[in-house]
N, C-alpha and C positions, 0 to 999 in steps of 0.2 A: 174454048168457053170461058167466060167471064167469071173469075172468082169471087164470091160473095163473102162479106165480113159482117158479122153481128158485133156491132160497136156497143150496143147498149150494155151488154153482159160482158164487162170487163174486168180484170184483175191485175194489179200492180204489184210485182214483186221484184226483190233483188236480182241483178244479173247472174248467170250461172255460165260455167265455161262453154257450154253449148250454143249458148245464145251470141257468142263472139261475132260470128259471120252475119249473123242478121244487125246486130249492134253497130257492125263496121259499116253495113250499108247504110244505114238510117243516120247515123251521126259520124261520117268519116273525118271531121275536122278534130274530133277527140281521138287521138292517136292512142292514149294511154290515158286510162280513167282511174281515179282515186275510189270514185263510188259509181254505179251503174244500176239503174233501174228499167225494167221493161214491162210494157202494157200487153197483156194477151187478151185474145177473144175466148169465147166457151169453147172453140175447138183446139186450145192451146197454141194458137198461132200469134206471133209477135207483131202487133200493128203499131207500136211506138216505143221510143227508147230515150232515155236522158241521163246525163253524166256529167261529171266535174272532171276538171283537169288536176293532175297530181301538183301543178305550179300553183304557188298563189301570187296574187299581185301583192307586190312589197309595199305600196303606198296605201296608208289608211283610207277608207275601210278595207283591210284586208280580206281578201276572198279568193276563190278559185273562179275559172271560167266554166260555163256552162252550156252545154248544147241539148237540144230538145227537138225531137222529130216524130210526128204521128202521120200515119199514110194518110193519103187524100181523102178515102171514102169515110174515113172515122173522124176527120176533124170538125171542131165547133160543137163538139159533144162532152167538153170538160175533162178529156183524156190528159190534153197536155198540162192543164191545171194539176190534176190528181198526181202526174209525175213530178211535177215541180214541188208539190208538198213534200214527196218522199226525199227529193234531193235536198230541199231545205232543212229538213230534221237532220239529215246525215251531215250536212255541211256545218250547221251550228254545233252539233256535237264534236266536231273537229276543230272548233274555235274560229269559224268564219264569221264575219261581220257582215258581209256581202257577197252576192253573186254577180259574176259579170259575163256578159255574152262573150262565148269562146271566141267567135267572130265578129268583126265589126260588120255593120249593115249600112247600106246606103240611105242618105237621108230620105224620107218620104217614101220608101219602098214598102212593098208588101211585108218583107220581113220585118223592119222597124215597127210597122203596125201590129205584126203578130207579138212581137215582144212587148208593147204597151198593152195589149189584152192580157198578156200573164202579169202586169204589174211593174214591168221594167220601164225606167225613165232612161232619158239621155244623159250621160256621165261626161262624157267627152268628145268634142270634136276632133276628127283626124283628118289632114289634109295629105293627100299623096302629091309632092311635089317634084317637079322636073327642073334641073339645074344644069344649064350648060357650063362645061369646064374651062372654055377658051380665055374666060376674064379672070379665072383664079391667080396665074402665074403673075399677070401685070398688076394686079391690084393687091395680093397677099404678099408676094415675095419682098417688094419694099416694105411692107409692114413688119414682117417677120426679121427683116434686116435691121430696121430702126430699134425693134426691141431687144436685138442680140448687143446692137451697140451700147444701148442704154442699161445693159447687164439685167433686163428684165426677166430673161431666160436663164435659169440656174445652170451653170457649167456641167453640172453632171445630168443634166437632161438630154435624153437621146431618143429619136423615133427608128425603129426597125420594124421591117416587114413582119408579118404574123408567122411565117414560117421559121423566122429565128428566135421566136419569143417562147416563153413558158407557159403552155397552155392552159395549165392549171390555174398559173395566177390571172390570166384573162377570164377564164372561166368564173372565178371568185368575182373578179371586179363586175362582171357582167350580173350575177347573181345578186350581188349586194346592191346594185344600183337600178337595175331593171327587171330583176326577177328572171323566169323562163324555166323550161325543163332541163334538170341538169344532164340528163342523158344525151337528149338531142343536142343541146349545145356542145356538149364534149365532141361528139362525131362531127359536128359542123367545123369546129375548131380544128379537127384532126383532117379537115378536108373530105369528108364522106357523107354521103345521102344528098337528097335533094337540097338546094339552096346552100350548099356547102360554101363557107367562107372562103374567098379567094387569097391564096396564101401571099401573093405579092402585093396587091395595091390594099389589101386590109393593112391598116398600121397600128403599132402598138407604141404608146408613149411611157417610157420609164423616167423616174428621178432616181438616180443612184440604181439600184437593183430592184427598186418597187415600181410595179406596173400602175400607173395611175390614170392611164386614158387608153382610148382605142377607137378605132373606126373600122367596123366589119361590114364586109359587102361581098355580094356575089354577082356574076355576070346576068343579066336579064336578057339581052340580045346583044347581036354583033357592036352595037353603039353605046349601050346603056348598061350601068351597074347599079344595082339597087342597095343601098345603104341600109343593113339590118339594125346596126346599133352605132351611135356616136356617144360616148361616154367619156366624161372627165370626172375626176373626183370632186365633191362639193367644193372644196376650198381651192380649187385651180379653175372653177368654171367663169366663164365671162372675161377671160384674158388671153394672155399668150398662148396658153395650152391649146385652145379651142383653134385659133388661128393657125398655128403650126402644124396640128392635126391635119386639119383641111387641105392646107397646102401640101403637104408631103403625100397624102392619100392620092390628091389629084395627080400629082407628077407621076405616082406610080401608076395609076389609071392610064392616064396619056399615053404614057409609053407603051402600054398595052391595047392601044387603040379605041380606048373608052371615050366618049364625048360628051356622055351626059350622066349626071348621078339622079337616081330617084330615091327618095326617101318620106318617111311618115313624119308629120309634124303635129304635134299636140297643142291644146289650148294655151300649155302653161310654157310653150317655146316661142314667147314673142319674139326673143332677139333673133331665133332661128328664120322666123317669117318674116321679119325685116330685113335679115340678111340675104334671103332669097330674093326677095324684091328687088334689092339693090343691085343684085347681080344678074338679072334678068330672067330670074326663074317664073315658072307658072305653076299654078295649080291643076292638077290633072283629074283628080278626083276627090270627094268629100265624103267622109262615112262617119258613123256615129258608134261611140261604144256605150253600151247599155247597162246600167246596174239595177239591181235591187237589195235594198238593205235588208238585214235580218233582225228579228228580234228585238233585243234590248237595244240595239244600234238604230233600228227603225224608229223605235219608239222615242229615243233620245233625239233624233233628227228632227221628228215631228214636233216635240215640245220646244223645240229652239226656235220654230217658225213662228 
């Protein structure tokens, strides 16, 4: 027998512990939420949920990720907007300037249109790129060799596998430059959980004893490693550090049978996209990160236009 829902008489309230199973089913991409709200019908059944991530995007406008889901029979009745209103109030009180989609969406997809209906706009185009590794050694090794002869690479610099590094220092580098969920990153650095970073072809760059860069990756399939993070401290970007890290990560991956790297490339990664093209890489998929600015920050952006 079909379950009938009365979607016109709904209430939105903060989530409680008894809601956890339903919330996980509705918004599974939000493993740990700092704030969560549910929409219930007149029979106290959960028909929608929304929540925000604990982690904030570090680049301004700062803010958490958000996930919203309303069950199919109750859509297009304003329930998603009501859930969003509660999330916006909680996020602003916590100091957020904007909300970001917790998951990127395909361009021109139904999900992208749903975010647009809620007032979100594209913030950044993200390309999933695949790069064959067979050209790295012949192209990058001579370049690194010249840099070493020209003494452009500090004598105190060294690159080590992830398993030999200080995970706490790598964690701080990641949080400072890319943000992320501290607990999830900690376990990935320890080699635990889904998408754990590979301890051998993930590489860490040190100058002296200081961690200043890293490439963190996990195995996607037999031939491909997914690069989750390619980080170099701002003062070292665009030079020897990037090139040397890529070369050493490639060498480690090739020794373990990896033939391709896959990685995300953002709009402001113009050098990465240019490098990928030169090395024979291809764009596999294009997705969009959506944003909704909040309160005074939204008003300021509007006044600047």
